[in-house]
N, C-alpha and C positions, 0 to 999 in steps of 0.2 A: 614291637616290644613283646615280651613274653605275656601270653594270656593264659586262660585256664588250662588248656591242654599242655602247654609247655611247663607250667608249674606243677601240674599233676604228674608229668613224666619225671620231673626231678624228685617229687615226693616218693614215687614208686621205686626209683633207683636207690634212694636212701633206705627205704623199707626193705628192699631185697638184699642190701649189702652191708648195712651198718647197725641193725638192731642187735641189742644184747652185747655190744662191744663198749669197752671203756675208753674214755678220752685220756690219753697219756701225755699229749702235748697240744698246746693251743697258741696260735699267733693271731692277734687281733690288730688290725691297722689303726694307727694313731690318726684317724680321720674323723673329726667331730661332725662333719657334714653327713656322713653315711652311718657311722656308729653313734647312735643317738642315746643321750642320757646317762652314759656310763663311760668311765675311762677304760682304755685298752687293758691296763693292768688289772683292774677289778674284774673286767669281763673274763680275762684269761683264768684268773684264780677261781672264778665261779664255775668254770667248766672242768677243770682238772680233776680227774678221778671219778667223774660222773659217767653213768652208763646211759646210752641212748635206748630208750624204751620203745618209742614210736615216733612216726612223722605224720604231721597233720597239715591240711590245707583248707582254706576257705577263700573262694575267689582267686585272686592273684597273690595271696599271702600264704606263707608256709612257716611252720614252727616245729621245733624238735622237742618232744617230751622226754625229759631226763628222769633219772630215778629220784630226783628231788629238785624243787625249784631253786633259783629262777631258770627260765627256759629261753633259749635264743629264738628270735622270730625274724623273718625276712620278708620285706616288702620289695618286690623285684624292680619296680620303677621301669625305666626304658631299656636297660641293658643288663640287669642283674641275671646271674647264671650260676647254677650249681654244677661243680665238676667233681668227679670221683676218679682218682688216678687209677688207670687201667680198666675203667668201666665206661662203656659208651652211654652218654647221656645226651638227650636231644640238644642240638646246637641251633642257633638262629642268628640272623644277620649281625646283630649288635653284640653278640658274645665276643669275648676278647681272647680266649685261649685257643691256640692251635696245637696240634699234636707235637709239633717240633719246637714249641715255645718253652721258655724256662718254667720250672715248677718249684714252688707255687708261683703263679703269675704275679707280675708287678702290680696288677690290678686287683689282687686278692684282698678282701676286706675281713674275711673270716676263714681261718685255716685250722683244722684239727687233725691230729694223727691218732688213730685208734690202736688198741693194744695188740691187734694182729698185724699192724703195719699199714693198714689201709689209710689213705689220706683223702680228706674231703675239703673242698674250698668253695667259698662263695665269692664271685668276682663282680665288679661293677666298673666298667670303663668310663661311663659318663657321669657317675656319681649322683644319680637321681634315686638310687635305691636307699632303703633305710634298714639297718640291722639294729635290733633292740634286745635287751635282756629283761624279761618280764616274769613276774610271779604267776600271772594268769593272762596269757595273750588274748584270750577271747573276751576278757572283761573290760578292755581298754581299746581306744581307737588305735589303728583304723579298723581292726577286725570287729569290734563291738558295734560299729556303725554300718557294717555290710548287710545287704539284703540276702535273701536265700541263695545258696550256691546253685549255679545253673546245672551242675552235674549231680550233686548229692541231694539237693533239696528242690527239685523242680516243682513249679506250680502246676496244678491241674489245669485242664483246658478251660473249665468254667471260671476258675480263679483268675487265670490270665486274661480271658475275654472281659470279665467284669472290671478288672483293674484298668485295662486299656480304655474302656468306655468312659472313664472318668478323667483321663489325661488329655490336656489341651496342648501338648507339645509334639514336635516331630518324633516319629517312631525311633529313628536312629539315636537321637539325643537321649531318649528314655532307656534304650538298651545299653547305652554307655554309662548310665547312672548306676554306680556300684551299690547305692543304697536301695535300688529297686531289684536288680538281679546282679549278683557278684560273679565276676569271671569273664564277662563278655567285653572284649576290646574292639579295636577298629576293624581288624580283618574278619573277625567272626561276625560282627554286626553287618558288614558289607556282604559277607557270604550268605547269611541266612535271609537277608532282605532280597538279595538277587534270586536265591532259590525259591523264595515265596512270591517273587514278582511284585514286590512292594517298593515304592519310591522311598528313599531315605527321609525325605521331608514330609511325607504324608502324616497328617495329624492323627494321633492315636485314636481319638474318639470317633474319627470318621471311618475307621476300618470296619468292615462287615464282620459278622461272626465267622464267615467262611475264611476271610483273610486272617483273622486271629488264630483260628484252628490250624491253618496252613503254616503260619509263622511259628506257632508253638511246636509243631511237628518238626520243622527244619532246625529250630534251635536245638532240639533233642538229638536229631540225626547228625548234624554237623559236629557238635561237641563230642558225642559218643564215638563217632568215627575217628576224629582227630586224636582222641585219647587212646583208642584201640591200637593205633599205629604209632603210639609214643610221640605224637606231635611231629613226626617226620614228614615234612611237607612234600618230599619226593614221592611219598606213598598216597598223597591225597588224590581223589578221583581227577582224571584229566579234564573233566568238564567243569571243575570248580572255578569260580571267578578268581580265586586266590592266585592262580598261576598267571593271570593276565591283568591284574589290577593296575600295575604301573610298568608293565613290560611291553615292548613292541613285538608282540606275538599275535598269532591269529588262531582261532579255533572255531569250527562250525558247530554251533549249538542249535540243533533243529534246523530252522531255516535262517538263523541269524549268524553271521560271521562276527565273532567278537574280536576286536583288535583295538589298538590305540586310537584308531579313527572313530570307532563307534562307542567306546566306553566314555561315559560322561564323568566329569569331575566337578566338584565344588570345594572350595578351600575355606576352612575355618581357621582363624588366627587367634593367638593369645601370646602373652609374654611371660617369660621366666627370667628374672633378673634383667639383664640388658639384651637378652636374645629374643628375637621374634620367632615363635614356634608356629609352624603351619602344619595342619593336619588335612590330608587329602582323603576325601570320600569318593569311592568309585561305584558306579552303577551303569546299567545298560538302558539308556533312554527308550529304546524301542520295546523293551520288555517290562521296564519299571516306570509306569506312568502315573503322574499325579491325577487324582480324581476329585470331583466335587468343587465347591466354591473356593476352596483353599488353594487351588492350583496356582493361580496367578500370584497371589500374595506370597506363598511359600517359595515359589521359583526365584523371586528377587531377594529373598532373605539372606542367603549365604554371602552375596557380594557386599551387602550392607554390613554384615557382621565382620567381614574381613577388613573393611576399611575403617569401621568404627572402633574395632578393638586394637587397631594397629598401634595406638599409643597407650593402651591400657596396661595394667599390671595384674597378671593372674598367675596362680601357682602352676607348676608343671603338671601336677597330677590331677586328672579328672578321673580320671585316670585316664587315664590313662588315659590319657593315651590318657593311664593309671592315674593316667593315667587319666579324664576330663573332657573338655569341650571337644568333643569329638575325640576323645581319647588322646590316652595314653599316650601324645605323639608317639607313634610306634615307629617302625622303620619308614613310615610315610613322611616323617618330618623332613628328612633330607631330600627325598624324591620330589616332594611338592614344590620345593623351591625351584626345581628345574622346570616344572610345568608352568608355574606362575610367571608371567612376564612383568618386568619392572615398568613403572609408569613412564610414559614418554614425556618429553618436554623438559622444562626446567629453566631457570633464569640464566641469561647469557653473561658474558664478561667475568670469567673466573669462577663464578658460582657453579658452573657446570662441572667443576672439578670435584665438588663435594660428593656426589654419588659414588665415583670410583674409590674415594677414601673410605666410604662406608662399606663398600663391597670388600675392600681389602681387609677391613677390620673383621668382617664376618668370616672371610676365608681364614684369617689368622685364628679366629675363635674356633673354627672347626678343626684346624690343624692342632690346636692346643689340646684337644681331647686326647690325641695320641700320646702326649707327653705328660699331661697334668690330670687327666680325668681320674686316674686311680694310681698312678705311679708314685706320687709323692705322698708318703705316709704321714707327713706332718700336716696335711690338710691345707697347705699354703695356696693351693690352686683354687680354693673356694671362691676367691674374688676375681677370677680371671675375666668373667664377663663384665664386671664393674670396671676393671682396669682398662678394658678395651674401650668402654664408653668414655673414660677419662682421657685416654689417648686421643680419641676423636675430638674431644673438646680442645685439647692442646693444639692439635693440627689446625682446627678451625680458627683458634685465637691467633696462632702464628701467621696463618695466611692473611687474616684481617689486618694484622699489624704491618705486614709487608706491603699490602695494598695501600694502607694509609700513608706509609712512608713514601711510596712511589708518587701518590697524588700530591703530597706535601712538597716533594722535591720539584715536581713539574710546574708548580705555581711560582717558583722563585724566578725573579727577573734574570734573564740570561746575562745582561750587562753588569749586574750588580756583583759586588764582592764583599761578603760578610756584612751586608747591610749598608755599606758606604757608597756615596755617590761617586761616579767615576770622575777623575781629575781632568780638567780641560788642558788641551795641549797648549804650551806657551809659544 
C-alpha cells in the first residue's frame, strides 16, 4: 500500500502542477463507503470555483488547501492513488490506472478539471480509502490522532531512545503504530529493521542505546532516499530487502545470500468484514536475531496470533497496513496467502468438500475487486464480502439438506410401497 514516500510523491506532483489554478469542473463518485460524510452533489458544489493554494501531508494522509474551506482530504488506504493527466506520478502495485486505460478511470472517486485544462483524479480500486470534505483536516481524526511525521517531524535520537525504553511491545508493531510515528508502513518497517539488523519481534525496551541509534538513523535514511527518488522502487538501492521480500530472487549481501530460502516470514492475521487479511513480515534470520530472555516467548507469538485472530473482527486499517496489525495490509496481503499453507486434515464423508467451497468464495471475492471495488459509483458493491459469506451459508445448508434426504431415503424398506405391507400372493 502507499506509505509516506508514495503519498509525498503525490503531494509534490500536485504542488508542482496544480497550485494557483481554479477548479472549473468536479466529479465525485456516488460511493458512500469511500466518500465519507457528504453527498457527491454537495462535495462537487463546494469545490467549483475554488483555487488550489497548497497541498499538505501528514503520515499517509494528504489534503488540499483551497482559497476557502472546506478542504478535500485523502486517506489512501491500501490502493488509493493520485493521477494527474499527462504528468508522471509514482505508481505502485495496487494502483488501478494504466496509460492506455479510460480517463477518468472507472475507479475514480475524486476528479477535478482545472482552469488551464489540467485534470487530477484520486482513484481507489479496493475501496479502503476515505475521501472527506473538512473545514480543518488537522483538527479531526484521523489526522488529529497521528504521531509526529517520520519525514517532517523526526524525533531526536535521545527522544527516540527514551521512548523505546518504556515500550513493552515488539519493535515492528510499534513502528506501525501511526499514533507513535506516522507514515511508516509494512515495507518501510521491514526495511529499516533489516538495515539495523533488528528482529521485528524484539521487545522495544530490550534494545540497547546503540540499537536505538542505529534504527533511528536508518528510519531517516530509508525514508529520505525513497522520497528523493519520488518513491520509484526501481531506483531503490539494489541491496535493499524491498526487492526480495516476497520474490524468488537472490542477492549476495556481504557473506549472506538473500533469497526466498533464507528470508524468514511470519504471518499476522485480522479480519475486515468477511475477508481474512494476512500481513506478511519479512526478515533475514541470519542477520536479524532475537536476543535476551524474550527470544523464546516472542518467537512463538506470531503463530498464536494468526490462529487466535482467525475468527476475530478487526478493521482493515492499522494501518495500515493503514493500515494496522502489521499494517496496512499492503501488497503483502495477496502474497501472504500464497506462502501460508492451509491446514491439513478435515472431516471425511462429504465435509471434505467444504474447504473447496470456501476457497472458491475467496477467489470470487478477489475477482470481484476488478468489477466492484470502484467501478460502481452507486456503492452497491460495499456488501460484496458479506454476500459471499451468505452464499457460503446457503451452499452449506443445501448440502446438508441433500445429505439428510439421502440418509432418509436409504432407511426406507426396499419391499415397502408408500408405507403399505406387500400383499400375499393368492
